[in-house]
N, C-alpha and C positions, 0 to 999 in steps of 0.2 A: 597556297598549292599550284601548281603548273595546272594549264589547262588541259595536258594529255592527262595528269593524274586526277582531274575533277571528272571528265570524261569518263575515266576507266572507273572510278568510284560510283558513277551513275549507272553505265551498266551492269557493276555488278549488285547493285540495289535492285536494279528490274531483274536481272536474271534470280537472283536470291527469294523474289515472290512469288516465283511460280515452283510448286513441288515438280521438279524432274520425272520422277515416277508417274504423272501424270499427264506429260507432255508429250510421250510417244506412243504411241499403239503399239502393244507385243503380242505374242500369239497367245498368251495368256487371255489376254482381255478379248481376243476374237472367240475364245473358246467359251469363255463367260459370257459374250454378250449374246453367240448363238443360242446357248442354254437359256438364257431369259426370255430372247425373244419366243422359243418353242413354247414357253409355260407360259408365255404373255398370249400364244396364238390358241392354246391348247384350254386355257383355265380363265383366262382374265380379261381379253380384247372385248368378247362379247357382251359381258357383264358391263363393262364401264361404258361401252357405246350406248348402250341400252340407260343407262343411268343421265348420260348429257343429253340423248334423246328424251328421255322423261322430264328434263329440268332446263329447257329452252328459255326461260325467263333469266332474271336476273341479270348480272354483268357479262351476258352472252354476247351481246352487244359490243361490248369493249374487244372481247377477244377476235371478233370478227373484223374490228378496225387493226388490232395488232397482229393478225394474220398477214395481212398486206405485206410487211417487213420480210417475210420469204419469199417474196415474187422475185424470181431471178432478173427479171428485166429491169429493176431498179440497181442492178449490180452489174449487168454485163455491158449495157448499152454505152454506160460513161466510162468505163475502164478500158472498154474495147477502142472508144475515141482515143483517150489519153495515151494508153500504152502503143496504140497504134501509131499515133503522130511521133511521139517517143523513138520506138523504133525504126519508123521511116528516115527519122533526121539522120540515126545512128547508121543505117545503112547507105544514105546518101554521102557518109561522110562529113556531115555538117556539124558544126559546132552546137552541142547542147549546154544549155545553162544549168548551172546548179539546181536550180529548183526544179527545171523540168526533167532533169536525170533522176531527181530523188522521188518525185511522184510518179514518173513514168516505171521505174523498178517496181515501185510498191503496188502500182495497179496494173502490171503484167502477172503479179503473183496471186492479188485478188480475182483477176478475171481467169487466168490458169486455173486454181483453184475452185471457182466456181464453175464453170463451164465442165471442166473433169469430173466433178462429182455431180453435175446435171447428166451428163453421159452414161456415167455407168448406172445412175438411180432410173433413167428414163428405158434403158435397155432391162433392167431388173422388171421393171413394171410389167412390160412387154411379156416377158418369159412366167413369170408367177403369175400375173393376171388374177390378183385378188379382186373380188367384190368388194367397191365401197357400199357403205351404211345406206346409201341412197337406195342400191339397188336390191337391200334386202327388205327394204320399205316397200318398194314398188313390186318386185317380182319374188320376195323371198330367197333370193341368191346370197348365199353366203359362205366363203372359204376360197380358195384358190381354184382356179378354171384352167389357168396355163395358156401361154401363146395367145393370148388378147389383145386388139390394138385400140378396142373400143375403151373411153375414157373411165367409163363406169367399172371396167374391171382392173384399174391400174392405180389399186390403192397402196400397193406394197413395193417398194419403200416410200417414204413421204418426201417429195421432192422440196416442197417448202422447209422440212427439217434440214433436210441436207445442204439447201442455200444459206440459209440463217447459220447453220453451223461453220460453215465454209467462211462466210465474212468474219464471223465473231473469232474461229480460230486463227485465220490468218491475222487479224488484229492482235490477238494475244500472242502470237508466235513474234509479233512487231514489237510491240508493248507489252512485254509482261506484266509490268506492274500493273497494269488495268484488268488482268486476267478474270479474276472474278468478277467483275462488271460485265464484260464481254460474254461471258460462261451464264449470266442472270438473264442477261437479254435472250440469248439463245436458247436457254431452257423454257423462257415466259412464251417466247414466238412459239416453239417447238409446241408445248403444250395447247398453245390455242387450236392448233389443227385437230388435236381430241375434245376438246371442249366445244368445238363446233359440228361435231361428229363428220369432218372431212378426212379423218385419218382414225385407225385404231393406234392403241399405245406402240405394237410390234413395228409397226409401220414407221412410228417417230423414232425408235431406238436404232432400227438398222438405217435409215437415211442419215440419223446424227454421226452414226459411226462411221460410214462410208466418208461421211465429211470429215471425219477426224484422219482417217487413212489417206486419204487424197492430201489436206492440207501437211501433212507432215511428210510424206515423201515428198511431194513439189518443192516444200523446204530445204529438203537435202540437196535436190537438185538444183536449185538457184545457188543454194551455199557451194557446191561441187561448182558451178559453172563462174561462179564469182558474180552471179547477176546483184546477189543481195547479201548483205552481212546482218546477221540475226543476233539480238543480247545474248 
């Protein structure tokens, strides 16, 4: 078997490992996610938060460790450095080695996805002004207060959930063979935000969906500009 045929076979195996119906966000998904978020807000969020507040022992300490994987600083700084160095060399017309070119393009995609989803999430946080659970415990505040800059009133949507889903979806689009591994990591980290009472379930749902839409849109952009090829 020739080298080209072998590469094509591997690409086909990778591509076939991901259900295409789940790879692209469509308007039907937006409607479904919106309806589900509203149901969570009105009927489930408070009860779930109350449950985890009443059960603070057990494996909560594990989720406090796990949740740090959703901190965007872990991803933005290193990818910005690599992508910036790669882009600067290209702009100067300098020769870029195959290794740097391979890594630089992927770091650029990852950086753009995490940064873009973070911008959308942070804008939404200020607009919706949802009180965090700690504000309910301290002041009895619960719900949406809109146009708030206080971090205690920026629960919706979850930034950590958006970050971890941005990272894992980026990896899933690049390496679809391991999609389910990436998705399980994202789900566990996102769930940790609820388990430690940092967010409500609807916060996590919307933050994750924003990441999905962002990762898919930027995937298309990178493909059209021929900055990256995907399986």
